[in-house]
C-alpha positions as CSV (number, residue, x, y, z in Angstrom):
1,M,0.0,0.0,0.0
2,I,1.2,3.5,-0.8
3,P,0.1,6.0,1.8
4,Q,-1.0,9.4,0.6
5,S,0.7,12.7,1.5
6,T,-0.1,16.3,1.2
7,F,1.9,19.5,0.3
8,M,1.1,23.2,0.7
9,I,3.4,26.1,-0.2
10,M,2.3,29.6,0.7
11,A,3.8,33.0,0.2
12,N,2.7,36.7,0.4
13,I,2.0,38.3,-2.9
14,L,4.0,41.4,-3.7
15,P,2.0,44.7,-3.6
16,D,0.5,45.6,-6.9
17,R,1.3,42.2,-8.5
18,E,-1.9,40.3,-7.8
19,D,-3.5,41.2,-11.1
20,Q,-0.4,40.1,-13.0
21,L,-0.3,36.9,-11.1
22,R,-4.0,36.2,-11.7
23,S,-3.4,36.6,-15.5
24,L,-0.4,34.3,-15.4
25,L,-2.3,31.6,-13.5
26,A,-5.3,32.0,-15.9
27,S,-2.9,31.3,-18.8
28,M,-2.6,27.7,-17.4
29,N,-6.3,27.0,-17.8
30,M,-8.3,25.2,-20.5
31,A,-11.5,26.4,-18.7
32,P,-12.1,28.8,-15.9
33,G,-10.7,27.3,-12.7
34,M,-9.5,24.2,-14.5
35,A,-5.8,23.8,-15.4
36,N,-4.6,22.2,-18.6
37,P,-2.4,19.3,-17.5
38,K,0.0,20.1,-20.4
39,N,0.2,23.8,-19.7
40,D,3.4,25.7,-20.3
41,L,4.2,26.4,-16.7
42,I,3.6,23.3,-14.6
43,P,3.5,20.0,-16.5
44,F,1.0,18.3,-14.2
45,Y,0.6,15.3,-16.5
46,Q,4.2,14.3,-15.9
47,F,3.6,13.6,-12.2
48,K,2.3,10.1,-12.0
49,Q,1.8,10.2,-8.2
50,L,-0.3,13.4,-8.3
51,H,-4.0,13.1,-7.4
52,V,-5.0,16.8,-7.3
53,A,-3.2,20.1,-7.3
54,R,-4.2,23.8,-7.5
55,F,-3.0,27.3,-7.2
56,A,-5.3,29.6,-5.1
57,I,-5.0,33.2,-4.2
58,I,-6.3,33.6,-0.7
59,R,-7.8,36.9,0.4
60,A,-9.1,38.0,3.8
61,N,-12.6,38.9,2.5
62,S,-14.0,38.3,6.0
63,N,-11.3,40.2,7.9
64,E,-13.6,42.8,9.2
65,D,-15.7,40.2,11.0
66,I,-13.2,40.2,13.9
67,A,-14.1,43.9,14.7
68,R,-17.5,42.7,16.0
69,H,-15.5,41.1,18.9
70,G,-13.8,44.4,19.7
71,I,-10.5,43.5,17.9
72,E,-8.9,45.8,15.5
73,P,-8.6,43.9,12.2
74,E,-5.0,43.4,11.1
75,T,-3.9,44.1,7.5
76,W,-3.7,40.7,5.8
77,S,-1.8,40.5,2.6
78,P,-3.2,38.3,-0.2
79,R,-1.3,35.1,-0.4
80,L,-0.6,32.5,-3.1
81,A,-1.1,28.9,-2.0
82,F,0.1,25.9,-4.1
83,L,-1.3,22.8,-2.6
84,G,-2.1,19.2,-3.6
85,D,-2.3,15.5,-2.6
86,I,0.0,12.8,-3.8
87,D,1.0,9.2,-3.4
88,G,4.2,8.7,-1.4
89,D,6.8,11.0,0.2
90,P,6.1,14.7,-0.1
91,D,9.8,15.6,0.0
92,L,10.5,13.4,-3.0
93,F,7.6,15.0,-4.8
94,L,8.9,18.5,-4.1
95,A,12.3,17.5,-5.4
96,E,10.7,16.2,-8.6
97,L,8.5,19.3,-8.8
98,A,11.6,21.6,-8.6
99,L,13.3,19.6,-11.3
100,R,10.4,19.3,-13.8
101,A,8.8,22.7,-13.3
102,D,11.8,24.9,-12.3
103,Q,11.1,27.8,-14.8
104,G,7.3,27.8,-14.3
105,L,7.5,27.8,-10.5
106,R,10.1,30.7,-10.7
107,K,7.8,32.7,-13.0
108,I,4.8,32.2,-10.7
109,F,6.5,32.7,-7.3
110,S,8.4,35.7,-8.6
111,H,5.2,37.6,-7.9
112,C,5.7,36.8,-4.2
113,Q,7.7,38.4,-1.4
114,N,11.1,37.0,-0.4
115,F,11.5,35.0,-3.5
116,D,15.2,35.5,-3.9
117,V,16.1,32.2,-5.4
118,S,19.3,31.5,-7.3
119,D,20.1,28.3,-9.3
120,G,19.8,25.2,-7.3
121,T,17.9,26.8,-4.3
122,L,14.3,26.5,-5.5
123,L,13.8,23.2,-3.6
124,A,15.1,24.8,-0.4
125,W,12.7,27.7,-0.8
126,L,9.7,25.4,-1.5
127,R,10.5,23.4,1.7
128,E,11.0,26.6,3.7
129,N,7.6,27.9,2.7
130,S,5.8,24.6,3.2
131,L,2.9,24.4,5.7
132,S,1.7,21.3,7.5
133,P,-2.0,20.9,8.1
134,S,-3.5,20.6,11.6
135,A,-5.9,18.0,10.3
136,N,-5.8,16.1,7.0
137,Y,-8.4,13.8,5.4
138,I,-7.9,11.2,2.7
139,N,-11.0,9.6,1.2
140,W,-9.5,6.2,0.7
141,R,-6.1,5.6,2.1
142,G,-3.8,3.6,-0.1
143,R,-5.8,4.0,-3.2
144,S,-3.1,5.3,-5.6
145,V,-3.3,7.2,-8.9
146,A,-2.2,4.1,-10.7
147,Q,-4.9,2.0,-9.2
148,I,-7.6,4.6,-9.9
149,R,-6.6,4.8,-13.6
150,E,-6.3,1.0,-14.0
151,E,-9.7,0.4,-12.5
152,M,-11.2,3.2,-14.6
153,A,-9.8,1.5,-17.7
154,L,-11.2,-1.8,-16.5
155,S,-14.7,-0.4,-15.9
156,E,-14.8,1.2,-19.4
157,A,-13.6,-2.1,-21.0
158,L,-16.2,-4.1,-19.1
159,N,-19.0,-1.7,-20.1
160,L,-18.0,-2.0,-23.8
161,K,-17.8,-5.8,-23.6
162,L,-21.1,-6.1,-21.8
163,T,-22.7,-4.0,-24.5
164,E,-21.2,-6.2,-27.2
165,I,-22.4,-9.4,-25.4
166,N,-25.9,-8.0,-25.0
167,A,-26.1,-7.1,-28.7
168,S,-24.9,-10.4,-30.0
169,S,-26.5,-13.0,-27.6
170,D,-29.4,-13.5,-25.3
171,I,-27.5,-14.6,-22.2
172,D,-29.8,-14.3,-19.2
173,D,-27.8,-16.5,-16.8
174,P,-25.7,-14.2,-14.5
175,I,-23.2,-16.9,-13.8
176,V,-22.5,-17.5,-17.5
177,L,-22.3,-13.8,-18.0
178,H,-19.9,-13.4,-15.1
179,D,-17.7,-16.2,-16.5
180,R,-17.6,-14.5,-19.9
181,L,-16.6,-11.2,-18.4
182,Q,-14.0,-12.8,-16.2
183,K,-12.4,-14.6,-19.1
184,F,-12.4,-11.4,-21.1
185,V,-10.5,-9.6,-18.3
186,K,-8.0,-12.4,-18.1
187,D,-7.4,-12.3,-21.8
188,E,-7.0,-8.5,-21.8
189,T,-4.6,-8.5,-18.9
190,A,-2.6,-11.4,-20.5
191,S,-2.2,-9.4,-23.7
192,L,-1.3,-6.2,-21.7
193,R,-4.3,-4.3,-23.1
194,L,-5.4,-4.0,-19.5
195,R,-3.2,-3.7,-16.5
196,L,-4.2,-4.6,-12.9
197,S,-1.0,-4.0,-10.9
198,P,-0.6,-5.7,-7.5
199,Q,-0.5,-3.5,-4.4
200,P,3.1,-2.2,-3.8
201,P,4.7,-2.9,-0.4
202,T,3.9,-0.4,2.4
203,P,7.0,1.8,3.2
204,A,9.0,0.3,6.1
205,G,8.0,1.6,9.5
206,W,4.7,3.1,8.3
207,W,2.4,0.5,10.1
208,L,4.5,0.9,13.3
209,R,4.2,4.7,13.2
210,N,0.5,4.5,12.5
211,F,-0.1,2.1,15.4
212,V,1.8,4.4,17.8
213,H,-0.3,7.3,16.6
214,L,-3.5,5.2,17.1
215,L,-2.6,4.8,20.8
216,C,-1.8,8.4,21.4
217,L,-5.2,10.0,21.7
218,P,-6.8,7.2,23.9
219,L,-3.8,7.2,26.2
220,F,-3.9,11.0,26.5
221,L,-7.6,11.0,27.4
222,I,-7.2,8.1,29.9
223,L,-4.3,9.8,31.7
224,L,-6.2,13.1,31.9
225,S,-9.6,11.6,32.5
226,P,-9.8,12.6,36.3
227,I,-9.1,16.2,35.3
228,L,-11.3,16.1,32.3
229,L,-14.3,14.7,34.3
230,V,-14.0,17.4,36.9
231,G,-13.4,20.3,34.5
232,L,-15.9,19.3,31.7
233,P,-19.0,20.8,33.4
234,F,-17.1,24.1,33.8
235,Y,-15.8,24.0,30.3
236,L,-19.3,23.4,28.8
237,F,-20.8,26.1,30.9
238,Y,-18.2,28.7,29.7
239,L,-18.5,27.5,26.1
240,R,-22.3,27.9,26.2
241,R,-21.9,31.3,27.8
242,L,-19.7,32.4,24.9
243,E,-22.1,31.0,22.4
244,N,-24.9,33.1,23.9
245,S,-22.9,36.3,24.2
246,D,-20.9,36.2,20.9
247,P,-22.0,38.9,18.4
248,D,-24.2,37.5,15.6
249,N,-22.4,37.6,12.2
250,S,-25.0,37.3,9.5
251,L,-23.5,39.5,6.8
252,R,-24.2,38.2,3.3
253,A,-21.3,37.4,0.9
254,D,-20.6,40.0,-1.7
255,R,-22.6,39.2,-4.9
256,E,-19.8,39.9,-7.2
257,H,-17.5,37.6,-5.3
258,V,-20.1,34.9,-5.4
259,R,-20.5,35.4,-9.1
260,E,-16.7,35.0,-9.6
261,L,-16.7,31.8,-7.7
262,K,-19.7,30.4,-9.6
263,N,-17.8,31.0,-12.9
264,Q,-15.1,28.6,-11.7
265,E,-17.2,25.8,-10.5
266,D,-18.8,22.7,-12.1
267,I,-16.4,22.8,-15.0
268,D,-15.5,19.1,-14.4
269,V,-16.7,16.3,-12.2
270,T,-14.6,17.6,-9.3
271,N,-14.3,21.0,-7.7
272,H,-12.1,22.5,-5.0
273,F,-13.1,25.2,-2.5
274,N,-11.2,27.2,0.1
275,V,-12.7,28.7,3.3
276,F,-10.7,31.4,5.1
277,G,-11.6,33.1,8.4
278,Q,-10.2,34.4,11.7
279,V,-10.3,32.4,14.9
280,K,-12.5,34.1,17.5
281,P,-10.4,35.9,20.2
282,G,-9.2,34.4,23.4
283,R,-7.1,31.4,24.5
284,F,-10.2,29.4,25.3
285,R,-11.4,29.5,21.6
286,N,-7.9,28.9,20.3
287,Y,-7.1,25.9,22.4
288,T,-10.5,24.4,21.8
289,L,-10.1,24.7,18.1
290,R,-6.6,23.2,18.1
291,F,-7.8,20.3,20.3
292,L,-10.7,19.6,18.0
293,L,-8.5,19.7,15.0
294,W,-6.2,17.2,16.7
295,V,-9.2,14.9,17.3
296,L,-10.4,15.4,13.7
297,D,-7.0,14.5,12.3
298,Y,-7.0,11.4,14.5
299,A,-10.5,10.4,13.3
300,S,-9.6,11.0,9.7
301,R,-6.5,8.8,10.0
302,H,-8.0,5.9,12.0
303,V,-11.7,6.0,11.5
304,Y,-12.7,7.8,8.3
305,H,-10.3,6.5,5.8
306,C,-12.5,4.2,3.7
307,G,-14.7,6.5,1.6
308,F,-16.5,8.5,4.3
309,L,-15.9,11.7,6.3
310,A,-18.6,11.2,8.9
311,R,-21.5,10.7,6.5
312,V,-20.1,12.5,3.5
313,Q,-18.7,10.5,0.6
314,T,-18.0,13.1,-2.0
315,I,-14.8,14.7,-0.5
316,H,-11.6,13.4,-2.1
317,F,-9.1,15.2,0.1
318,A,-9.5,17.9,2.8
319,R,-7.1,19.8,5.1
320,W,-7.4,22.3,7.9
321,V,-4.4,24.7,8.2
322,L,-3.8,27.2,11.0
323,L,-1.9,30.4,9.9
324,D,-0.3,33.4,11.6
325,N,0.3,31.9,15.0
326,N,-3.0,30.0,15.1
327,K,-5.1,33.1,14.5
């Protein structure tokens, strides 16, 4: 099994360069919000381990919300995020990325602050500006790009064969039909027209690290259970008090912004979306959020890794990332 990994590179955009950057990123597209895999900047089609990747310009459109809590909003510079999900080691992927897309990455990130990169130092800059998520979700752990493509080809071949059988015969026995299709698949794989590769070995040490991680949260809760049981009523009381006293934020999204988002959605069978906002003030909120993200990351790793995130089946990958000292 090949475990999946994630990468995310973020940098502040230089003042007055956002429009130029947007035009450059749009030049990669074959439809609004949908990159051409063979674009001139980043050859996505060359990365056989890449599930999804996207460039996103993140703006603090909701920055003024924090003022309702009596906090003066800070100036938040627009940032460029390059993020994606892959099979295998993210460090190896970044090394391959720096090798195959050197000029394109330089052209894109030259619109960002502190991008003073000489020959041979692009990989170091990418690693320096990489962010790790506080929680990460994978729809089906170990389901590689190669497996997905092979099973897609198998499904298409079986559909064509089934149509051919139905047009040329009146087979109504499901066992006979199954045998015909099974023989067809064996013949196709033997002739290499179809490929069904065996699962690759899991990287050494992965199962041990995963098992140790599995034990961490239960052991932590057991060790702190006396304190948690005593403190839980006070915690819930204070949380409810904050919920009742927090200012109501019911501002509608800007119509023009919604229209821009709409123009980039439903172009293909998958879409990505980003949600950005500020954490409500106070250590209580901050520590609560960080603890819940820790629990979410644990659940995503050990409970929801076979096609579901709670009851949702349509999310391929998801991440939650805290920025600016967890604010």
